[in-house]
C-alpha positions as CSV (number, residue, x, y, z in Angstrom):
1,S,0.0,0.0,0.0
2,L,1.4,3.4,-1.0
3,P,0.1,6.9,-0.2
4,A,-1.3,8.5,-3.4
5,A,-3.7,11.3,-4.1
6,S,-5.6,11.8,-0.9
7,G,-5.6,8.1,0.1
8,L,-3.8,4.8,-0.4
9,V,-3.4,2.7,-3.5
10,E,-2.6,-1.0,-3.5
11,M,0.4,-1.7,-5.8
12,G,0.0,-5.5,-5.1
13,A,-2.9,-7.4,-3.6
14,H,-6.1,-5.4,-3.9
15,W,-9.0,-7.4,-2.5
16,I,-9.7,-10.1,0.1
17,H,-11.1,-12.7,-2.4
18,G,-13.9,-14.6,-0.7
19,P,-14.1,-12.7,2.6
20,S,-15.8,-15.4,4.7
21,P,-14.8,-17.6,7.7
22,G,-12.9,-20.1,5.5
23,N,-10.5,-17.3,4.5
24,P,-7.7,-16.8,7.0
25,V,-6.9,-13.3,5.7
26,F,-10.5,-12.3,6.4
27,R,-10.4,-13.9,9.9
28,L,-7.2,-12.0,10.8
29,A,-8.5,-8.8,9.4
30,T,-11.7,-9.2,11.4
31,H,-9.8,-10.0,14.5
32,Y,-7.7,-6.8,14.2
33,G,-10.7,-4.7,13.3
34,L,-9.3,-3.7,9.9
35,L,-12.4,-4.0,7.8
36,G,-15.4,-1.8,7.1
37,P,-19.0,-2.6,8.3
38,E,-20.1,-4.0,4.9
39,A,-17.5,-6.8,5.1
40,A,-18.9,-8.0,8.4
41,R,-22.4,-8.5,7.1
42,E,-23.2,-12.2,7.1
43,E,-25.2,-12.1,3.9
44,N,-22.1,-10.6,2.1
45,Q,-20.0,-13.5,3.6
46,R,-22.4,-16.1,2.3
47,L,-22.6,-14.7,-1.3
48,E,-21.3,-17.1,-3.9
49,A,-19.7,-14.5,-6.2
50,G,-17.5,-16.9,-8.2
51,G,-14.3,-15.0,-7.1
52,H,-14.9,-11.7,-8.9
53,P,-18.4,-10.2,-8.3
54,P,-19.8,-7.8,-10.9
55,L,-19.7,-4.1,-10.1
56,P,-22.0,-1.2,-11.3
57,S,-20.3,-0.5,-14.6
58,I,-20.3,1.3,-18.0
59,T,-18.7,-0.2,-21.1
60,Y,-17.1,2.1,-23.5
61,G,-16.4,1.0,-27.1
62,S,-13.5,2.2,-29.3
63,S,-16.0,4.1,-31.5
64,G,-16.4,6.6,-28.6
65,R,-19.7,5.6,-27.2
66,A,-21.2,3.7,-24.3
67,L,-22.1,0.2,-25.5
68,N,-25.6,-1.4,-25.2
69,T,-25.8,-2.8,-21.7
70,Q,-27.9,-5.8,-22.8
71,A,-25.6,-6.8,-25.6
72,V,-22.6,-6.6,-23.2
73,S,-24.4,-8.7,-20.6
74,K,-25.4,-11.4,-23.1
75,A,-21.8,-11.8,-24.2
76,R,-20.5,-11.8,-20.6
77,D,-23.1,-14.3,-19.5
78,L,-22.0,-16.6,-22.3
79,F,-18.4,-16.3,-21.4
80,D,-19.1,-17.0,-17.7
81,T,-21.1,-20.1,-18.7
82,L,-18.2,-21.4,-20.9
83,L,-15.6,-20.6,-18.3
84,T,-17.7,-22.6,-15.7
85,S,-17.8,-25.5,-18.1
86,T,-14.0,-25.8,-18.1
87,R,-14.2,-27.2,-14.6
88,A,-15.8,-30.4,-16.0
89,F,-12.4,-31.5,-17.3
90,R,-10.8,-31.7,-13.9
91,G,-9.3,-35.2,-13.6
92,S,-9.9,-35.9,-17.3
93,E,-7.3,-38.2,-18.8
94,E,-7.9,-36.8,-22.3
95,P,-9.2,-33.2,-22.3
96,P,-10.3,-32.1,-25.8
97,V,-7.6,-29.5,-26.1
98,P,-4.5,-28.6,-23.9
99,S,-5.5,-25.1,-22.9
100,V,-8.3,-23.1,-21.5
101,G,-8.0,-20.5,-24.3
102,Q,-8.2,-23.1,-27.0
103,Y,-11.3,-24.6,-25.4
104,L,-13.1,-21.2,-25.0
105,R,-12.3,-20.2,-28.5
106,A,-13.6,-23.4,-30.0
107,E,-16.8,-23.1,-28.0
108,I,-17.3,-19.5,-29.1
109,A,-16.6,-20.4,-32.7
110,R,-19.4,-23.1,-32.5
111,R,-21.8,-20.4,-31.4
112,V,-20.9,-17.7,-33.9
113,P,-23.9,-18.1,-36.2
114,A,-26.3,-17.5,-33.2
115,L,-24.4,-14.5,-31.7
116,G,-26.2,-11.2,-31.9
117,G,-29.4,-13.0,-33.0
118,G,-27.7,-13.6,-36.4
119,E,-27.4,-9.9,-37.2
120,E,-23.8,-9.0,-38.4
121,D,-23.2,-5.8,-36.4
122,A,-24.6,-7.3,-33.2
123,R,-22.5,-10.4,-33.8
124,R,-19.3,-8.4,-34.2
125,L,-20.0,-6.5,-31.0
126,Q,-20.6,-9.6,-29.0
127,L,-17.3,-11.1,-30.3
128,A,-15.5,-7.9,-29.3
129,V,-17.0,-8.1,-25.8
130,L,-15.9,-11.8,-25.6
131,A,-12.3,-10.7,-26.6
132,T,-12.4,-8.3,-23.6
133,C,-13.6,-11.2,-21.4
134,L,-10.6,-13.2,-22.4
135,K,-8.3,-10.3,-21.5
136,L,-10.0,-10.0,-18.1
137,E,-9.4,-13.7,-17.5
138,C,-5.7,-13.1,-18.4
139,C,-5.6,-10.5,-15.6
140,I,-7.3,-12.8,-13.1
141,S,-5.0,-15.8,-14.0
142,G,-1.8,-13.6,-14.3
143,T,-1.0,-14.8,-17.8
144,H,-0.2,-13.4,-21.2
145,S,-2.8,-15.6,-22.9
146,M,-5.3,-18.2,-21.7
147,D,-3.7,-20.4,-24.4
148,L,-0.9,-20.9,-21.8
149,V,-3.2,-22.0,-19.0
150,A,-3.8,-25.8,-18.8
151,L,-7.4,-26.9,-19.2
152,E,-7.5,-30.2,-17.2
153,P,-6.2,-28.8,-13.8
154,F,-8.0,-25.4,-14.2
155,G,-10.9,-26.6,-12.1
156,E,-8.7,-27.4,-9.1
157,Y,-8.6,-23.7,-8.2
158,I,-11.2,-23.0,-5.4
159,S,-13.1,-19.7,-5.1
160,L,-14.3,-19.0,-1.6
161,P,-17.8,-17.4,-0.9
162,G,-18.1,-13.8,0.1
163,L,-18.3,-10.4,-1.6
164,D,-14.8,-9.2,-2.3
165,C,-13.7,-6.4,0.0
166,T,-10.7,-4.1,0.5
167,F,-8.8,-2.8,3.5
168,P,-9.8,0.9,4.3
169,G,-6.4,1.4,5.8
170,G,-4.6,-0.5,3.0
171,Y,-3.6,-4.2,2.7
172,S,-0.4,-3.4,4.5
173,S,-2.3,-2.7,7.7
174,L,-2.6,-6.5,8.1
175,P,1.1,-7.5,8.1
176,H,1.8,-4.4,10.2
177,H,-0.6,-5.7,12.9
178,M,0.9,-9.2,12.7
179,L,4.4,-7.9,13.0
180,S,3.5,-5.8,16.0
181,A,3.2,-8.9,18.1
182,L,6.8,-10.0,17.4
183,P,9.8,-8.8,19.5
184,E,11.7,-5.9,18.0
185,G,14.4,-6.9,15.6
186,T,12.8,-10.3,14.7
187,V,12.2,-9.3,11.1
188,L,15.1,-7.8,9.0
189,L,13.9,-5.9,6.0
190,N,16.0,-4.8,2.9
191,K,18.3,-7.7,3.5
192,A,18.6,-9.4,0.1
193,V,19.7,-13.0,0.0
194,R,22.3,-14.1,-2.6
195,T,22.7,-17.8,-1.8
196,I,21.2,-20.5,0.4
197,R,23.8,-23.2,1.1
198,W,22.2,-26.4,2.5
199,R,23.3,-30.0,3.3
200,G,26.4,-28.4,4.8
201,S,28.2,-28.3,8.1
202,F,28.6,-24.7,9.1
203,R,29.9,-23.3,12.4
204,E,29.7,-19.9,14.1
205,E,33.1,-18.3,14.3
206,G,34.7,-19.3,17.6
207,D,32.1,-22.0,18.4
208,E,33.2,-25.5,17.6
209,T,30.5,-27.2,19.7
210,R,27.7,-27.1,17.1
211,D,27.3,-27.1,13.4
212,F,24.3,-26.1,11.2
213,P,23.2,-27.6,7.9
214,V,22.1,-24.2,6.3
215,R,24.0,-21.0,5.7
216,V,22.0,-18.0,4.2
217,E,24.4,-15.6,2.5
218,C,23.2,-12.0,1.9
219,E,24.2,-9.6,-0.8
220,D,25.8,-7.2,1.7
221,G,28.2,-10.0,2.9
222,D,26.3,-10.9,6.1
223,A,25.5,-14.6,6.7
224,F,23.0,-16.5,9.0
225,L,23.4,-20.1,10.1
226,A,20.2,-22.1,10.5
227,D,18.7,-25.6,11.0
228,H,15.7,-24.7,8.9
229,V,14.8,-22.0,6.3
230,I,11.4,-21.3,4.9
231,V,11.8,-20.0,1.4
232,T,8.9,-17.8,0.2
233,V,10.4,-16.0,-2.8
234,P,8.1,-15.7,-5.8
235,L,8.1,-18.4,-8.5
236,G,9.2,-15.8,-11.0
237,F,12.4,-15.3,-9.0
238,L,13.0,-19.1,-8.7
239,K,12.5,-19.5,-12.5
240,E,15.4,-17.1,-13.1
241,H,17.7,-17.9,-10.2
242,H,17.2,-21.3,-8.6
243,Q,20.2,-22.8,-10.3
244,H,22.6,-20.5,-8.4
245,F,20.4,-19.4,-5.5
246,F,20.6,-22.8,-3.9
247,Q,23.9,-24.7,-3.3
248,P,23.8,-27.6,-4.0
249,P,21.2,-27.0,-6.7
250,L,17.7,-28.2,-6.2
251,P,16.8,-31.8,-7.1
252,E,15.9,-32.2,-10.7
253,R,12.2,-33.0,-9.9
254,K,11.8,-29.7,-8.1
255,A,13.7,-27.7,-10.8
256,E,11.4,-29.2,-13.5
257,A,8.3,-28.2,-11.5
258,I,9.6,-24.7,-11.3
259,H,10.2,-24.7,-15.0
260,R,6.8,-26.1,-15.9
261,L,4.5,-24.0,-13.8
262,G,3.4,-20.7,-15.2
263,F,4.2,-17.2,-13.8
264,G,2.9,-14.1,-15.5
265,T,2.5,-10.3,-15.0
266,N,-0.6,-8.3,-14.1
267,N,0.0,-4.6,-13.5
268,K,-2.1,-1.6,-12.4
269,I,-2.1,1.9,-13.8
270,F,-3.5,4.5,-11.4
271,L,-4.8,7.8,-12.8
272,E,-5.7,10.7,-10.6
273,F,-8.2,13.3,-11.9
274,E,-9.1,16.8,-10.6
275,Q,-12.8,16.0,-11.2
276,P,-14.5,12.7,-12.2
277,F,-15.9,12.4,-15.8
278,W,-17.8,9.3,-14.7
279,E,-21.1,9.1,-12.9
280,P,-21.1,8.6,-9.0
281,Q,-22.7,5.2,-9.2
282,Q,-20.2,3.8,-11.7
283,Q,-17.5,1.7,-10.1
284,L,-16.0,0.1,-13.2
285,L,-15.3,1.6,-16.7
286,E,-14.9,-1.3,-19.1
287,V,-13.1,-1.1,-22.4
288,V,-14.0,-2.9,-25.6
289,W,-12.1,-2.6,-28.9
290,E,-14.9,-3.1,-31.3
291,D,-12.8,-4.4,-34.2
292,E,-11.4,-7.3,-32.1
293,S,-12.5,-11.0,-31.9
294,P,-11.3,-13.9,-29.8
295,L,-11.2,-15.9,-33.0
296,E,-8.4,-13.7,-34.5
297,E,-4.8,-13.5,-33.4
298,P,-4.1,-10.2,-31.6
299,S,-1.4,-7.9,-33.1
300,A,2.1,-8.8,-32.0
301,D,3.2,-5.1,-32.4
302,L,3.5,-4.1,-28.7
303,E,4.6,-0.6,-29.4
304,A,1.5,0.2,-31.5
305,N,-1.0,-1.8,-29.6
306,W,0.1,-2.5,-26.0
307,F,-2.8,-0.4,-24.5
308,K,-5.4,-2.6,-26.2
309,K,-4.7,-5.3,-23.5
310,L,-6.1,-2.9,-20.9
311,I,-9.5,-4.4,-19.7
312,G,-10.8,-1.2,-18.1
313,F,-10.6,1.0,-15.0
314,L,-11.8,0.4,-11.5
315,V,-13.1,3.5,-9.6
316,L,-11.3,3.6,-6.3
317,Q,-13.9,3.7,-3.4
318,P,-14.8,5.8,-1.5
319,P,-13.8,9.1,-3.3
320,E,-13.8,10.9,0.1
321,Q,-10.8,8.8,0.9
322,H,-9.1,8.3,-2.4
323,G,-10.0,11.4,-4.4
324,H,-11.0,10.8,-8.0
325,V,-8.7,7.9,-9.0
326,L,-9.1,5.2,-11.7
327,C,-7.1,1.9,-11.5
328,G,-6.5,0.2,-14.9
329,F,-5.6,-3.5,-15.1
330,I,-3.3,-4.9,-17.8
331,A,-1.7,-8.3,-18.1
332,G,0.9,-10.2,-20.2
333,K,3.6,-9.1,-22.6
334,E,1.7,-5.8,-23.2
335,S,1.9,-5.2,-19.4
336,E,5.6,-5.9,-19.4
337,Y,6.1,-3.6,-22.4
338,M,4.2,-0.8,-20.5
339,E,6.9,-1.1,-17.7
340,T,9.6,0.0,-20.2
341,L,7.8,3.3,-20.9
342,S,8.2,6.5,-19.0
343,D,5.4,7.9,-16.8
344,A,4.8,10.7,-19.3
345,E,4.4,8.2,-22.1
346,V,1.9,6.1,-20.1
347,L,0.0,9.2,-19.0
348,G,-0.2,10.4,-22.6
349,T,-1.4,7.1,-23.9
350,M,-4.1,6.8,-21.1
351,T,-5.3,10.3,-21.8
352,S,-5.6,9.5,-25.5
353,I,-7.5,6.2,-24.8
354,L,-10.0,7.9,-22.5
355,R,-10.7,10.7,-25.0
356,T,-11.3,8.1,-27.7
357,L,-13.5,5.9,-25.6
358,T,-15.7,8.7,-24.2
359,G,-15.8,10.5,-27.5
360,N,-14.7,13.6,-25.8
361,P,-11.5,15.1,-27.3
362,D,-11.4,17.8,-24.6
363,L,-11.5,15.4,-21.7
364,P,-8.9,16.8,-19.2
365,A,-5.8,14.7,-18.8
366,P,-5.2,13.0,-15.5
367,R,-3.1,15.1,-13.1
368,S,-0.9,12.2,-12.1
369,V,-0.1,8.6,-12.9
370,L,1.3,5.8,-10.8
371,R,1.8,2.2,-12.0
372,S,3.1,-1.1,-10.7
373,Q,6.1,-2.7,-12.5
374,W,6.1,-6.3,-11.2
375,H,8.0,-7.8,-14.1
376,S,10.9,-5.4,-13.7
377,A,11.1,-5.9,-9.9
378,P,14.2,-8.1,-9.5
379,Y,12.9,-10.2,-6.6
380,T,9.5,-11.0,-8.1
381,R,9.8,-10.9,-11.9
382,G,6.0,-11.0,-12.4
383,S,2.9,-11.2,-10.3
384,Y,1.6,-14.7,-9.5
385,S,1.4,-18.2,-10.7
386,Y,-0.9,-20.3,-12.8
387,V,-0.9,-24.0,-13.9
388,A,0.5,-23.8,-17.4
389,V,0.1,-26.2,-20.3
390,G,2.4,-29.1,-19.6
391,S,2.2,-28.8,-15.9
392,S,-0.4,-29.9,-13.3
393,G,-1.3,-29.5,-9.6
394,D,1.2,-32.2,-8.9
395,D,4.0,-29.7,-9.8
396,I,2.6,-27.4,-7.1
397,D,2.9,-30.2,-4.6
398,V,6.4,-31.0,-5.7
399,L,7.3,-27.3,-5.3
400,A,5.9,-27.3,-1.8
401,Q,7.9,-30.5,-0.8
402,P,10.6,-29.7,1.8
403,L,14.2,-30.8,1.4
404,P,16.1,-33.0,1.8
405,E,13.6,-35.5,0.4
406,D,14.9,-38.5,2.3
407,P,12.7,-38.9,5.4
408,E,15.5,-40.8,7.2
409,D,17.9,-37.9,6.8
410,P,19.2,-37.0,10.3
411,R,18.8,-33.3,9.6
412,P,15.3,-33.0,8.1
413,L,13.4,-29.9,6.8
414,Q,16.5,-27.9,6.0
415,L,14.6,-26.1,3.2
416,L,10.9,-25.6,3.4
417,F,8.9,-23.9,0.6
418,A,5.9,-21.5,1.0
419,G,4.2,-18.8,-1.1
420,E,1.1,-18.7,-3.3
421,A,2.7,-20.9,-5.9
422,T,2.9,-23.8,-3.4
423,H,-0.8,-23.9,-2.6
424,R,-2.6,-26.4,-4.9
425,T,-6.2,-24.9,-4.7
426,F,-5.5,-21.2,-3.7
427,Y,-2.5,-20.4,-5.9
428,S,-2.3,-16.7,-7.0
429,T,-4.0,-15.5,-3.8
430,T,-2.9,-13.8,-0.5
431,H,-4.9,-16.3,1.5
432,G,-3.1,-19.2,-0.4
433,A,0.2,-17.6,0.5
434,L,-0.7,-17.2,4.2
435,L,-2.0,-20.8,4.5
436,S,1.2,-22.1,2.9
437,G,3.3,-20.3,5.5
438,W,1.2,-21.7,8.3
439,R,1.6,-25.2,6.7
440,E,5.3,-25.0,6.8
441,A,5.4,-23.6,10.4
442,E,3.2,-26.5,11.4
443,R,5.8,-28.9,9.9
444,L,8.4,-27.4,12.2
445,N,5.9,-27.5,15.1
446,Q,5.5,-31.3,14.6
447,L,9.2,-31.8,14.2
448,F,9.8,-30.2,17.6
449,G,6.7,-31.7,19.2
450,V,5.1,-28.3,19.7
451,P,1.3,-28.4,20.2
452,S,-0.7,-27.0,17.3
453,P,-2.4,-23.7,18.0
454,V,-6.2,-24.1,18.3
């Protein structure tokens, strides 16, 4: 969470997805009193929203007009139905196609004659809306293309009930409260690790009485000896650095799981305005490029077309806290290209897009821009994981498996692995990351015979 405009913006996690008793992030946030009154309502906790509930919205087309609400809803309902049908292939030995994207496009193609009631302009519009739906799913899955996301395991992901909610004081308020219970100096920040040496025999200088199997070496030259280390670095970092980050290198089985699993980029672009050009009730401004179709390959010219991957803008709520701020979402290679541009270039492009969409060439430019750059960040190299074509949920379990693998090893659990990419059913989420950390802490509790917390 970063201060911006008159409030906070979330550069990373935005919502509690599925704020209900089964979500540990929600339980902790409730315990610390960090949520607004709406989140506490039992009917909101019971709502089956499918992970991403609809918001009051307006859909702008690239022709500079608001699109017909009914036509947009029809296309969206069809997409949601098709997406739900992908769950039927969970456990299938021979899914019809390898990827979610291929399956969705094939199903859309079968329905083309009936789209728009058979009328050509209406059909083209519905195809354009379906193309936007695919882009939104790329943002949700953190991938460049749904063609990269494996069909068979897609249904393993679990959406918890509850109407998604945010932290009035910023998502960071939760870890701040959790840290406050720890003794001062327990957590060291800005202490980058260069190498984790394991299966060794390391001694503190001047102490010959005890040796440790693990030595954590930092980029500033400091080192820490340990019996156990829980590694929570993002999968994107592991993909680039695991060969040298661990000495000796990870077993081949784990290295292959790291290679096979998917890890993509989803970024945010925040635009602050002096005055809103949208109506007070509108919470989402969707974007549809009316010449696009999910059945046609998108342009590979990132420089000319990167902004077309943008799925729209969320209106940050409430304006009394945030000011008049829009948050755009963009995923994939286009998102990574955006990171290479200057703030001025991004601001200019966003201004041009909004003038085109609203049909108002005099629309005032945003007064400031702020964007995340998760692909460029050296210790993340992207946003979150997905199960890619060629991988499966078994790879997630292999990634989560502690080392050394031999259960008879006299020094077990030297390396433990946590983070969202190690949770088989909640990958890509904050609650999945939290649960994975608790899982590894419980492994150590059991090793030392410590009773589990109630």
